C-alpha positions in Angstrom: 18.5 2.9 -21.0 17.2 -0.5 -20.0 18.2 0.0 -16.5 16.2 3.1 -16.4 13.2 1.4 -17.8 13.5 -1.4 -15.2 13.8 1.2 -12.5 10.8 3.0 -13.6 8.8 -0.1 -13.8 9.9 -1.2 -10.3 9.1 2.2 -8.9 5.4 1.7 -10.2 5.8 4.4 -12.8 3.7 3.9 -16.0 4.1 5.0 -19.5 2.8 8.6 -20.0 -0.5 8.8 -21.7 0.9 10.9 -24.7 3.1 7.9 -25.8 0.4 5.5 -26.9 -1.6 8.5 -28.3 1.4 9.6 -30.3 2.1 6.2 -31.6 -1.6 5.6 -32.5 -1.8 8.9 -34.3 1.4 8.2 -36.3 0.1 4.8 -37.3 -3.2 6.4 -38.5 -1.5 9.0 -40.5 1.0 6.6 -42.0 -1.9 4.2 -42.9 -4.1 7.0 -44.4 -1.0 8.1 -46.4 -0.4 4.6 -47.7 -4.1 4.3 -48.6 -4.0 7.5 -50.6 -0.8 6.4 -52.4 -2.2 3.0 -53.4 -5.5 4.7 -54.6 -3.5 7.2 -56.7 -1.3 4.3 -58.1 -4.4 2.4 -59.3 -5.8 5.4 -60.8 -2.6 6.1 -62.7 -2.3 2.5 -63.8 -5.9 2.7 -65.3 -5.1 5.6 -67.6 -4.8 4.5 -71.2 -1.4 5.3 -73.0 -1.5 8.8 -74.6 -4.5 10.0 -72.7 -4.7 12.8 -70.0 -5.9 12.2 -66.5 -7.6 14.6 -64.2 -6.5 14.8 -60.5 -8.1 16.3 -57.5 -6.2 19.1 -55.8 -4.9 16.6 -53.2 -3.9 14.0 -55.8 -2.1 16.7 -57.7 -0.1 17.8 -54.7 0.9 14.2 -54.1 2.0 13.7 -57.7 3.9 17.0 -57.4 5.7 15.8 -54.3 6.5 12.4 -55.8 8.1 14.1 -58.8 10.2 16.4 -56.6 11.7 13.3 -54.8 12.6 11.6 -58.2 16.1 12.2 -59.5 16.2 14.5 -62.4 12.8 15.9 -61.4 10.9 12.9 -62.9 12.2 13.5 -66.5 
């Protein structure tokens, strides 16, 4: 693979435009996802013990997905 990259560079070929766009888009999506998770974590941490919380639809979907990933369904 390194030989192919060296050959492409020597031939004057450059990286296709979609590669940096895809990498940048992926970084933005991962960054936003991390932001949403941290925001939700802070919200859950502020809930007093024995009290109920209200979540937005998006937050509820995130919580639901997290519970599905937990062993035993989060119980």
